[in-house]
VOZAGU-859520 format. One record per residue (C-alpha): residue in three letters; x, y, z. Coordinates in pm, 1 decimal. Example, Ala and Ser with C-alpha at 12.3 -4.5 7.8 and 13.67 -1.06 7.14 Angstrom:
<zavexs>
<zavex rest="ALA" u="1230.0" v="-450.0" w="780.0"/>
<zavex rest="SER" u="1367.0" v="-106.0" w="714.0"/>
</zavexs>
This chain:
<zavexs>
<zavex rest="UNK" u="3467.1" v="-3754.5" w="3869.1"/>
<zavex rest="UNK" u="3320.0" v="-3852.2" w="3532.1"/>
<zavex rest="UNK" u="2998.5" v="-3662.6" w="3599.6"/>
<zavex rest="UNK" u="3168.1" v="-3366.3" w="3766.8"/>
<zavex rest="UNK" u="3379.2" v="-3266.9" w="3464.6"/>
<zavex rest="UNK" u="3084.6" v="-3221.5" w="3217.3"/>
<zavex rest="UNK" u="2892.2" v="-3026.3" w="3480.0"/>
<zavex rest="UNK" u="3192.7" v="-2798.6" w="3532.4"/>
<zavex rest="UNK" u="3226.9" v="-2747.2" w="3156.4"/>
<zavex rest="UNK" u="2858.0" v="-2663.0" w="3129.6"/>
<zavex rest="UNK" u="2890.2" v="-2413.5" w="3413.6"/>
<zavex rest="UNK" u="3193.8" v="-2254.4" w="3247.4"/>
<zavex rest="UNK" u="3010.1" v="-2224.3" w="2915.2"/>
<zavex rest="UNK" u="2708.0" v="-2070.2" w="3086.6"/>
<zavex rest="UNK" u="2929.9" v="-1811.8" w="3257.3"/>
<zavex rest="UNK" u="3098.5" v="-1734.1" w="2924.3"/>
<zavex rest="UNK" u="2761.0" v="-1684.2" w="2758.1"/>
<zavex rest="UNK" u="2652.2" v="-1449.5" w="3035.0"/>
<zavex rest="UNK" u="2973.5" v="-1246.3" w="3007.5"/>
<zavex rest="UNK" u="2929.4" v="-1227.1" w="2629.7"/>
<zavex rest="UNK" u="2567.5" v="-1118.0" w="2671.8"/>
<zavex rest="UNK" u="2673.9" v="-844.2" w="2916.8"/>
<zavex rest="UNK" u="2943.9" v="-726.5" w="2674.0"/>
<zavex rest="UNK" u="2692.6" v="-717.4" w="2390.3"/>
<zavex rest="UNK" u="2448.7" v="-521.8" w="2606.8"/>
<zavex rest="UNK" u="2716.1" v="-268.5" w="2702.0"/>
<zavex rest="UNK" u="2820.1" v="-232.1" w="2338.7"/>
<zavex rest="UNK" u="2460.0" v="-186.6" w="2227.3"/>
<zavex rest="UNK" u="2396.3" v="76.3" w="2495.2"/>
<zavex rest="UNK" u="2717.9" v="254.2" w="2397.2"/>
<zavex rest="UNK" u="2611.4" v="275.6" w="2033.3"/>
<zavex rest="UNK" u="2256.9" v="375.2" w="2130.9"/>
<zavex rest="UNK" u="2366.1" v="632.1" w="2389.3"/>
<zavex rest="UNK" u="2349.3" v="933.9" w="2151.4"/>
<zavex rest="UNK" u="1989.6" v="846.5" w="2064.5"/>
<zavex rest="UNK" u="1902.1" v="767.4" w="2427.7"/>
<zavex rest="UNK" u="2041.0" v="1101.9" w="2546.0"/>
<zavex rest="UNK" u="1871.1" v="1290.1" w="2264.0"/>
<zavex rest="UNK" u="1537.4" v="1117.2" w="2322.4"/>
<zavex rest="UNK" u="1554.9" v="1172.9" w="2698.0"/>
<zavex rest="UNK" u="1647.1" v="1541.6" w="2672.0"/>
<zavex rest="UNK" u="1440.7" v="1650.5" w="2371.6"/>
<zavex rest="UNK" u="1138.7" v="1416.4" w="2383.7"/>
<zavex rest="UNK" u="1080.0" v="1227.8" w="2708.2"/>
<zavex rest="UNK" u="1154.5" v="1514.9" w="2947.5"/>
<zavex rest="UNK" u="950.3" v="1779.5" w="2756.9"/>
<zavex rest="UNK" u="666.2" v="1528.2" w="2731.2"/>
<zavex rest="UNK" u="660.0" v="1461.4" w="3104.2"/>
<zavex rest="UNK" u="710.9" v="1828.0" w="3189.4"/>
<zavex rest="UNK" u="415.6" v="1926.9" w="2970.4"/>
<zavex rest="UNK" u="196.0" v="1699.1" w="3181.8"/>
<zavex rest="UNK" u="298.5" v="1899.2" w="3487.3"/>
<zavex rest="UNK" u="255.7" v="2232.3" w="3306.8"/>
<zavex rest="UNK" u="-98.1" v="2135.6" w="3200.6"/>
<zavex rest="UNK" u="-186.6" v="2135.6" w="3569.7"/>
<zavex rest="UNK" u="-43.8" v="2481.7" w="3633.6"/>
<zavex rest="UNK" u="-91.3" v="2848.3" w="3547.9"/>
<zavex rest="UNK" u="238.9" v="2937.3" w="3381.6"/>
<zavex rest="UNK" u="322.9" v="3246.7" w="3176.2"/>
<zavex rest="UNK" u="701.9" v="3192.3" w="3137.0"/>
<zavex rest="UNK" u="777.5" v="3503.4" w="3343.2"/>
<zavex rest="UNK" u="658.1" v="3375.6" w="3682.0"/>
<zavex rest="UNK" u="698.4" v="3032.4" w="3833.9"/>
<zavex rest="UNK" u="427.0" v="2777.2" w="3756.2"/>
<zavex rest="UNK" u="131.0" v="2789.6" w="3995.5"/>
<zavex rest="UNK" u="-52.9" v="2460.7" w="4047.4"/>
<zavex rest="UNK" u="-422.5" v="2484.2" w="3952.9"/>
<zavex rest="UNK" u="-517.5" v="2119.8" w="3919.8"/>
<zavex rest="UNK" u="-762.2" v="2040.6" w="3638.5"/>
<zavex rest="UNK" u="-873.5" v="2400.9" w="3587.1"/>
<zavex rest="UNK" u="-705.6" v="2421.5" w="3246.1"/>
<zavex rest="UNK" u="-891.6" v="2112.6" w="3126.3"/>
<zavex rest="UNK" u="-1220.7" v="2249.9" w="3258.6"/>
<zavex rest="UNK" u="-1156.5" v="2575.2" w="3073.7"/>
<zavex rest="UNK" u="-1114.7" v="2385.0" w="2746.2"/>
<zavex rest="UNK" u="-1481.3" v="2287.6" w="2753.8"/>
<zavex rest="UNK" u="-1584.5" v="2652.8" w="2800.1"/>
<zavex rest="UNK" u="-1354.5" v="2808.2" w="2540.4"/>
<zavex rest="UNK" u="-1556.0" v="2881.6" w="2224.6"/>
<zavex rest="UNK" u="-1241.3" v="2908.2" w="2013.3"/>
<zavex rest="UNK" u="-1136.1" v="2558.0" w="2113.1"/>
<zavex rest="UNK" u="-1462.1" v="2423.5" w="1974.1"/>
<zavex rest="UNK" u="-1432.0" v="2642.1" w="1665.1"/>
<zavex rest="UNK" u="-1074.9" v="2534.4" w="1594.8"/>
<zavex rest="UNK" u="-1165.7" v="2169.3" w="1650.8"/>
<zavex rest="UNK" u="-1454.7" v="2207.3" w="1405.7"/>
<zavex rest="UNK" u="-1227.9" v="2366.4" w="1144.9"/>
<zavex rest="UNK" u="-970.4" v="2092.8" w="1191.7"/>
<zavex rest="UNK" u="-1229.1" v="1814.4" w="1172.5"/>
<zavex rest="UNK" u="-1383.0" v="1958.7" w="853.9"/>
<zavex rest="UNK" u="-1041.3" v="1995.7" w="692.3"/>
<zavex rest="UNK" u="-936.5" v="1640.7" w="781.3"/>
<zavex rest="UNK" u="-1262.9" v="1469.4" w="685.0"/>
<zavex rest="UNK" u="-1272.7" v="1635.4" w="343.7"/>
<zavex rest="UNK" u="-901.4" v="1642.1" w="268.0"/>
<zavex rest="UNK" u="-819.7" v="1275.3" w="336.4"/>
<zavex rest="UNK" u="-1064.4" v="1117.1" w="84.1"/>
<zavex rest="UNK" u="-976.8" v="1374.8" w="-183.6"/>
<zavex rest="UNK" u="-603.1" v="1334.5" w="-119.3"/>
<zavex rest="UNK" u="-620.7" v="955.6" w="-144.3"/>
<zavex rest="UNK" u="-839.4" v="965.3" w="-456.6"/>
<zavex rest="UNK" u="-591.5" v="1192.8" w="-637.1"/>
<zavex rest="UNK" u="-290.8" v="991.9" w="-517.1"/>
<zavex rest="UNK" u="-447.8" v="663.0" w="-627.2"/>
<zavex rest="UNK" u="-548.6" v="802.1" w="-968.3"/>
<zavex rest="UNK" u="-195.7" v="929.2" w="-1033.4"/>
<zavex rest="UNK" u="-42.5" v="602.7" w="-910.2"/>
<zavex rest="UNK" u="-266.4" v="403.6" w="-1148.6"/>
<zavex rest="UNK" u="-156.0" v="624.6" w="-1438.4"/>
<zavex rest="UNK" u="210.3" v="584.0" w="-1347.5"/>
<zavex rest="UNK" u="164.8" v="208.7" w="-1315.9"/>
<zavex rest="UNK" u="57.2" v="200.7" w="-1680.6"/>
<zavex rest="UNK" u="343.7" v="423.3" w="-1794.7"/>
<zavex rest="UNK" u="607.5" v="149.8" w="-1775.0"/>
<zavex rest="UNK" u="965.9" v="270.2" w="-1816.6"/>
<zavex rest="UNK" u="855.0" v="628.9" w="-1865.6"/>
<zavex rest="UNK" u="728.9" v="639.2" w="-1506.0"/>
<zavex rest="UNK" u="1075.7" v="720.0" w="-1367.8"/>
<zavex rest="UNK" u="1071.7" v="1083.5" w="-1477.9"/>
<zavex rest="UNK" u="716.3" v="1136.6" w="-1356.8"/>
<zavex rest="UNK" u="794.8" v="981.8" w="-1017.1"/>
<zavex rest="UNK" u="1060.8" v="1246.2" w="-969.6"/>
<zavex rest="UNK" u="835.6" v="1527.5" w="-1090.5"/>
<zavex rest="UNK" u="551.4" v="1421.4" w="-860.4"/>
<zavex rest="UNK" u="779.0" v="1397.7" w="-557.2"/>
<zavex rest="UNK" u="961.0" v="1730.6" w="-604.7"/>
<zavex rest="UNK" u="673.3" v="1944.5" w="-461.3"/>
<zavex rest="UNK" u="704.0" v="1745.1" w="-138.1"/>
<zavex rest="UNK" u="1046.6" v="1905.9" w="-95.0"/>
<zavex rest="UNK" u="892.6" v="2254.5" w="-88.5"/>
<zavex rest="UNK" u="911.0" v="2412.0" w="260.9"/>
<zavex rest="UNK" u="563.6" v="2446.6" w="419.7"/>
<zavex rest="UNK" u="615.3" v="2821.4" w="464.8"/>
<zavex rest="UNK" u="673.2" v="2855.4" w="91.3"/>
<zavex rest="UNK" u="354.7" v="2655.8" w="27.4"/>
<zavex rest="UNK" u="161.3" v="2901.4" w="245.7"/>
<zavex rest="UNK" u="293.1" v="3196.3" w="44.4"/>
<zavex rest="UNK" u="224.7" v="3008.2" w="-278.6"/>
<zavex rest="UNK" u="-134.3" v="2962.3" w="-162.7"/>
<zavex rest="UNK" u="-182.4" v="3338.7" w="-137.4"/>
<zavex rest="UNK" u="-36.3" v="3388.3" w="-483.8"/>
<zavex rest="UNK" u="-232.5" v="3114.1" w="-659.3"/>
<zavex rest="UNK" u="-566.4" v="3162.2" w="-482.6"/>
<zavex rest="UNK" u="-578.0" v="3540.5" w="-476.1"/>
<zavex rest="UNK" u="-937.7" v="3632.9" w="-558.3"/>
<zavex rest="UNK" u="-846.3" v="3922.7" w="-788.0"/>
<zavex rest="UNK" u="-543.3" v="3818.1" w="-990.9"/>
<zavex rest="UNK" u="-449.8" v="3470.6" w="-868.5"/>
<zavex rest="UNK" u="-362.5" v="3200.1" w="-1121.4"/>
<zavex rest="UNK" u="-657.1" v="2979.2" w="-1019.2"/>
<zavex rest="UNK" u="-923.3" v="3243.9" w="-1070.5"/>
<zavex rest="UNK" u="-752.0" v="3366.3" w="-1388.1"/>
<zavex rest="UNK" u="-776.3" v="3014.2" w="-1529.5"/>
<zavex rest="UNK" u="-1141.0" v="2991.3" w="-1422.8"/>
<zavex rest="UNK" u="-1221.9" v="3320.8" w="-1596.1"/>
<zavex rest="UNK" u="-1085.7" v="3178.9" w="-1922.4"/>
<zavex rest="UNK" u="-1365.9" v="2918.8" w="-1918.1"/>
<zavex rest="UNK" u="-1627.7" v="3172.3" w="-1807.8"/>
<zavex rest="UNK" u="-1631.6" v="3097.8" w="-1434.1"/>
<zavex rest="UNK" u="-1608.8" v="3376.7" w="-1180.3"/>
<zavex rest="UNK" u="-1389.7" v="3225.6" w="-911.6"/>
<zavex rest="UNK" u="-1457.2" v="3279.1" w="-540.0"/>
<zavex rest="UNK" u="-1256.2" v="3488.0" w="-295.5"/>
<zavex rest="UNK" u="-1047.8" v="3197.4" w="-171.7"/>
<zavex rest="UNK" u="-845.0" v="3394.2" w="81.2"/>
<zavex rest="UNK" u="-1112.0" v="3628.1" w="221.3"/>
<zavex rest="UNK" u="-1446.2" v="3447.9" w="200.5"/>
<zavex rest="UNK" u="-1480.2" v="3228.7" w="514.7"/>
<zavex rest="UNK" u="-1682.2" v="2974.6" w="314.3"/>
<zavex rest="UNK" u="-1393.3" v="2918.7" w="70.3"/>
<zavex rest="UNK" u="-1085.8" v="2942.3" w="292.5"/>
<zavex rest="UNK" u="-1086.2" v="2578.1" w="403.1"/>
<zavex rest="UNK" u="-1170.9" v="2439.9" w="55.3"/>
<zavex rest="UNK" u="-879.3" v="2643.0" w="-80.5"/>
<zavex rest="UNK" u="-643.4" v="2501.8" w="179.8"/>
<zavex rest="UNK" u="-768.8" v="2151.1" w="104.5"/>
<zavex rest="UNK" u="-697.0" v="2197.1" w="-266.1"/>
<zavex rest="UNK" u="-356.0" v="2341.2" w="-183.0"/>
<zavex rest="UNK" u="-272.1" v="2032.6" w="25.2"/>
<zavex rest="UNK" u="-277.1" v="1829.0" w="-296.6"/>
<zavex rest="UNK" u="49.9" v="2002.2" w="-385.2"/>
<zavex rest="UNK" u="234.2" v="1745.0" w="-169.9"/>
<zavex rest="UNK" u="48.4" v="1435.5" w="-290.7"/>
<zavex rest="UNK" u="362.9" v="1297.6" w="-456.6"/>
<zavex rest="UNK" u="492.0" v="1097.0" w="-160.1"/>
<zavex rest="UNK" u="166.3" v="904.7" w="-131.8"/>
<zavex rest="UNK" u="167.0" v="846.2" w="-507.4"/>
<zavex rest="UNK" u="502.7" v="671.5" w="-478.0"/>
<zavex rest="UNK" u="383.9" v="454.4" w="-189.3"/>
<zavex rest="UNK" u="74.4" v="346.8" w="-380.2"/>
<zavex rest="UNK" u="274.7" v="291.4" w="-698.1"/>
<zavex rest="UNK" u="506.7" v="54.2" w="-511.0"/>
<zavex rest="UNK" u="202.3" v="-130.6" w="-376.8"/>
<zavex rest="UNK" u="46.3" v="-153.8" w="-725.5"/>
<zavex rest="UNK" u="365.4" v="-293.8" w="-872.9"/>
<zavex rest="UNK" u="362.3" v="-571.9" w="-612.6"/>
<zavex rest="UNK" u="18.4" v="-697.2" w="-717.1"/>
<zavex rest="UNK" u="71.3" v="-1031.3" w="-900.8"/>
<zavex rest="UNK" u="-6.9" v="-1003.3" w="-1272.1"/>
<zavex rest="UNK" u="-152.2" v="-1354.7" w="-1263.9"/>
<zavex rest="UNK" u="-446.8" v="-1231.0" w="-1058.7"/>
<zavex rest="UNK" u="-541.0" v="-980.0" w="-1327.9"/>
<zavex rest="UNK" u="-509.8" v="-1249.1" w="-1595.0"/>
<zavex rest="UNK" u="-737.9" v="-1479.7" w="-1397.6"/>
<zavex rest="UNK" u="-988.8" v="-1199.2" w="-1345.7"/>
<zavex rest="UNK" u="-993.5" v="-1121.1" w="-1720.3"/>
<zavex rest="UNK" u="-1049.2" v="-1487.6" w="-1800.9"/>
<zavex rest="UNK" u="-1350.8" v="-1477.8" w="-1567.9"/>
<zavex rest="UNK" u="-1485.6" v="-1180.6" w="-1761.3"/>
<zavex rest="UNK" u="-1398.8" v="-906.8" w="-1512.5"/>
<zavex rest="UNK" u="-1359.5" v="-559.2" w="-1657.9"/>
<zavex rest="UNK" u="-1137.3" v="-275.3" w="-1537.3"/>
<zavex rest="UNK" u="-1366.5" v="-159.5" w="-1258.8"/>
<zavex rest="UNK" u="-1430.7" v="-511.1" w="-1133.0"/>
<zavex rest="UNK" u="-1058.0" v="-587.8" w="-1134.6"/>
<zavex rest="UNK" u="-990.2" v="-265.5" w="-946.9"/>
<zavex rest="UNK" u="-1252.6" v="-342.8" w="-682.3"/>
<zavex rest="UNK" u="-1181.7" v="-715.4" w="-635.4"/>
<zavex rest="UNK" u="-807.6" v="-736.9" w="-702.4"/>
<zavex rest="UNK" u="-631.8" v="-401.8" w="-686.6"/>
<zavex rest="UNK" u="-795.0" v="-239.1" w="-382.2"/>
<zavex rest="UNK" u="-774.6" v="-545.0" w="-152.2"/>
<zavex rest="UNK" u="-407.8" v="-605.1" w="-231.1"/>
<zavex rest="UNK" u="-302.4" v="-242.5" w="-187.0"/>
<zavex rest="UNK" u="-527.4" v="-188.6" w="117.0"/>
<zavex rest="UNK" u="-232.6" v="-200.2" w="366.0"/>
<zavex rest="UNK" u="-66.4" v="87.8" w="179.3"/>
<zavex rest="UNK" u="-396.8" v="276.0" w="164.7"/>
<zavex rest="UNK" u="-449.3" v="221.9" w="536.2"/>
<zavex rest="UNK" u="-99.1" v="349.7" w="612.2"/>
<zavex rest="UNK" u="-163.9" v="665.7" w="409.2"/>
<zavex rest="UNK" u="-500.8" v="719.0" w="578.7"/>
<zavex rest="UNK" u="-351.1" v="692.0" w="928.8"/>
<zavex rest="UNK" u="-47.0" v="909.2" w="857.1"/>
<zavex rest="UNK" u="-244.8" v="1179.0" w="677.1"/>
<zavex rest="UNK" u="-519.6" v="1179.3" w="940.2"/>
<zavex rest="UNK" u="-260.9" v="1249.8" w="1209.1"/>
<zavex rest="UNK" u="-103.3" v="1517.5" w="988.1"/>
<zavex rest="UNK" u="-445.6" v="1670.0" w="914.7"/>
<zavex rest="UNK" u="-529.1" v="1697.4" w="1283.5"/>
<zavex rest="UNK" u="-197.1" v="1878.6" w="1334.2"/>
<zavex rest="UNK" u="-230.0" v="2116.6" w="1036.8"/>
<zavex rest="UNK" u="-33.1" v="2430.8" w="1108.7"/>
<zavex rest="UNK" u="243.6" v="2558.3" w="879.3"/>
<zavex rest="UNK" u="66.1" v="2647.7" w="555.4"/>
<zavex rest="UNK" u="-246.7" v="2790.9" w="718.7"/>
<zavex rest="UNK" u="-48.8" v="2992.0" w="975.1"/>
<zavex rest="UNK" u="181.9" v="3136.3" w="708.9"/>
<zavex rest="UNK" u="-107.5" v="3230.8" w="482.5"/>
<zavex rest="UNK" u="-351.2" v="3371.4" w="738.6"/>
<zavex rest="UNK" u="-175.4" v="3445.5" w="1067.2"/>
<zavex rest="UNK" u="174.9" v="3556.7" w="970.6"/>
<zavex rest="UNK" u="300.6" v="3914.0" w="962.3"/>
<zavex rest="UNK" u="77.4" v="4143.0" w="760.8"/>
<zavex rest="UNK" u="-218.5" v="3902.5" w="745.2"/>
<zavex rest="UNK" u="-442.0" v="4069.8" w="1002.1"/>
<zavex rest="UNK" u="-640.7" v="4287.4" w="763.6"/>
<zavex rest="UNK" u="-942.4" v="4054.3" w="750.9"/>
<zavex rest="UNK" u="-1107.3" v="3786.3" w="960.8"/>
<zavex rest="UNK" u="-924.4" v="3454.9" w="948.5"/>
<zavex rest="UNK" u="-1123.9" v="3252.4" w="1200.2"/>
<zavex rest="UNK" u="-1217.3" v="3010.0" w="920.7"/>
<zavex rest="UNK" u="-848.1" v="2911.7" w="905.1"/>
<zavex rest="UNK" u="-808.4" v="2886.8" w="1283.1"/>
<zavex rest="UNK" u="-701.9" v="2525.0" w="1317.3"/>
<zavex rest="UNK" u="-650.5" v="2364.5" w="1655.4"/>
<zavex rest="UNK" u="-269.6" v="2365.5" w="1650.9"/>
<zavex rest="UNK" u="-269.0" v="2730.5" w="1541.8"/>
<zavex rest="UNK" u="-483.3" v="2823.5" w="1842.1"/>
<zavex rest="UNK" u="-255.9" v="2613.3" w="2063.3"/>
<zavex rest="UNK" u="45.4" v="2801.8" w="1926.1"/>
<zavex rest="UNK" u="-124.4" v="3135.0" w="1992.7"/>
<zavex rest="UNK" u="-203.1" v="3042.6" w="2351.5"/>
<zavex rest="UNK" u="155.5" v="2929.6" w="2413.1"/>
<zavex rest="UNK" u="370.4" v="3185.9" w="2231.4"/>
<zavex rest="UNK" u="147.9" v="3489.2" w="2175.2"/>
<zavex rest="UNK" u="-57.1" v="3495.5" w="2496.5"/>
<zavex rest="UNK" u="205.5" v="3305.9" w="2704.4"/>
<zavex rest="UNK" u="-55.5" v="3071.4" w="2851.5"/>
<zavex rest="UNK" u="184.0" v="2778.7" w="2863.8"/>
<zavex rest="UNK" u="-21.0" v="2575.9" w="3110.7"/>
<zavex rest="UNK" u="-338.6" v="2611.3" w="2906.5"/>
<zavex rest="UNK" u="-150.6" v="2531.5" w="2584.7"/>
<zavex rest="UNK" u="-9.8" v="2216.4" w="2745.1"/>
<zavex rest="UNK" u="-360.9" v="2106.2" w="2835.5"/>
<zavex rest="UNK" u="-463.9" v="2170.4" w="2474.1"/>
<zavex rest="UNK" u="-172.1" v="1960.1" w="2353.7"/>
<zavex rest="UNK" u="-274.7" v="1666.0" w="2569.4"/>
<zavex rest="UNK" u="-633.2" v="1696.5" w="2450.4"/>
<zavex rest="UNK" u="-505.6" v="1675.2" w="2092.3"/>
<zavex rest="UNK" u="-294.8" v="1373.2" w="2185.0"/>
<zavex rest="UNK" u="-601.5" v="1201.5" w="2330.9"/>
<zavex rest="UNK" u="-808.4" v="1279.9" w="2020.1"/>
<zavex rest="UNK" u="-539.5" v="1144.9" w="1786.2"/>
<zavex rest="UNK" u="-508.5" v="833.5" w="2002.9"/>
<zavex rest="UNK" u="-883.2" v="770.3" w="1989.4"/>
<zavex rest="UNK" u="-910.4" v="834.6" w="1615.0"/>
<zavex rest="UNK" u="-612.8" v="610.0" w="1538.4"/>
<zavex rest="UNK" u="-753.3" v="338.3" w="1765.2"/>
<zavex rest="UNK" u="-1085.3" v="350.0" w="1577.7"/>
<zavex rest="UNK" u="-901.0" v="328.8" w="1246.4"/>
<zavex rest="UNK" u="-709.0" v="23.1" w="1367.4"/>
<zavex rest="UNK" u="-1032.1" v="-147.6" w="1472.7"/>
<zavex rest="UNK" u="-1199.0" v="-72.2" w="1140.0"/>
<zavex rest="UNK" u="-891.6" v="-193.1" w="951.2"/>
<zavex rest="UNK" u="-946.9" v="-546.2" w="1081.4"/>
<zavex rest="UNK" u="-1245.6" v="-573.2" w="848.5"/>
<zavex rest="UNK" u="-1126.9" v="-364.4" w="556.4"/>
<zavex rest="UNK" u="-752.5" v="-425.0" w="522.7"/>
<zavex rest="UNK" u="-629.1" v="-741.1" w="353.3"/>
<zavex rest="UNK" u="-294.4" v="-889.7" w="451.5"/>
<zavex rest="UNK" u="-101.6" v="-1181.6" w="308.0"/>
<zavex rest="UNK" u="-230.7" v="-1512.5" w="431.9"/>
<zavex rest="UNK" u="-591.9" v="-1427.3" w="360.9"/>
<zavex rest="UNK" u="-659.4" v="-1243.8" w="686.7"/>
<zavex rest="UNK" u="-843.2" v="-912.4" w="714.8"/>
</zavexs>
């Protein structure tokens, strides 16, 4: 009897713990149910259905007709797919380094501003609140080859500015420069990272005779490398999905008076296939190709980060 009573108590406690765990699970699922329903209806189901559509010929009007991998085979033969991928790759490869360089330079300036940095943080972030459609219209106003503000400023210093919006060689550089309008969010991220760098490390570096550039290379960059890596990954994904500003500026209503193939980014061509030509199956195949490309690029970045990104504990 002496050994039976503790065993019974243990069994009772175990049953109570299980009932409590089940109650907690039910409560958690109840609180999560709005998100679960929303994710299932608006994300998971469209995602899975797009896989099916990518294997069909579907024009919205008629029922989907299964065609197997024909849509994926057509991607390799479509010249505009290659052109749009080339435009997107050029934009991303040039825009990311320039974007990060400007963001880091502004963050370094703000880090030296002390208490006065609060106002500038707000001013730098405000452009990020501008709707992308408005940025596309602003691009046409600022970069107009005849009377735009950019070329007017260049003429003041004796430079004849290019035709940013009509010359195919200058369309993508103009869009890249315009993307710097929203650099403020990255500036704030880098500023937070800079402010977390221990001051003692700079003092030790100065005692060893290190100047500004040496301190920046050996102290600042390694310690803010996780923030830099985050910005690189996020902006690479955003660059590969560039759509709003370029579409508004070059493919919206009233913008068909000149060739705009230089601004034909991949997602714009995907949008055209889906909602202008009603090739929903082909557009779904394009979407999954973009997903695969982003997955590969991000995977490569993660592998490279093991050597270049410094985390606490001395590991790279």
